[in-house]
C-alpha angles and dihedrals in degrees: 000000000000115000115203131223127281116217138191102192094183090058095038092241128139121166141156107209095169118216103269141047107235112214094172097243092049144004125233117201111234091223093060092041093053093047089051091050091050092051091046094051091047090052092047090052090051091050092050095050105027094104089058088062096044100262137120123232089246088060090057095045095046091045094050093050090054103035104040096061090047091049091051091052090051090048089060097041092051091054094046092048091061093040095044094136088069094052107031094089093049109023092174087071087074084080092056092094091155088070090066134248117133131150121203094212089061089055092049092049091047091049092050092052090046093049092050091050094045095048092047090052094046093040093232130135113287095196094048088051090051089053093054095040093047091063091043090052090060090056092051093046093045091055098033095059089069087069085071088056093057091044091050090231143115092048124147139240124299118293142163093208125135094260095045115147118221121215123181112234106216091197097054093028090226140108119257124194124214142171107272092227091171088062094046091053093044091053092044091052091047091054090047092051093053092046096048093041091063096036090053090066089062100037116148101202141011111272096030095109092043089056088048090054093050093047095045097045092041093053094050096042092049090061098036094047089058089064097051125103097203102056121149110243135207102195106311095337128094102236097210093045093052092045091048093050093047090047092052093049095048096043093042091050092050092049090051091048092049091048090070094050128085116242130200107219090201086074093063109117092239091056094046091051093049090055 
């Protein structure tokens, strides 16, 4: 199959990266490769900083081996649940993950469930784990969104803005220009990672950074989702946009409430463990 060029006229860029890395004896889809890189970098970050949250590197490795597969399964199930009309006649096709169809919110929900179960089993702090993983999530999401670029998907509505992304429509034989929503979200997540990375060194209580992650990601996704043309809908509502907005309001409200309370930093999990 011939994959057409991707252009960014405002930046003077036009490329055709294809969709797979050809090694001769095998092909590796860029989407899967980029997701793997994002997960690897997130795990490395967790390994580098885990002791600052009160964890051992073995906690991170064991947790990743258990939680990541479960999160990937939930990413697929979430997508299929809101696209059930495409799968109800052949439910086995839910397993055809190579045909595409993943939703990041499903992965986040799956990861949260997995973290709670893992921390309960290991008898370690759930909220401290959420703090560390929240920052790591932003790394994975920042990198992972570029998989959408190579797949020529998850773009927004038509625009003539400076950052517009051009895709050649093989049916109309013409260029069409869209909001590069994958880029917007990647940059938003990058900014959030830098912000929460430094704030995490001055956190006042376990769970503070996790709330910051939910609020930050929710705010950005609520706006960006409104630009997309491939949103999952529940009736007339964009599922991810509603979930993002509700997440931002709840997390932002909790952060504001906690800001007016006094916190004893000796109660941070990392300090309790060191004692």
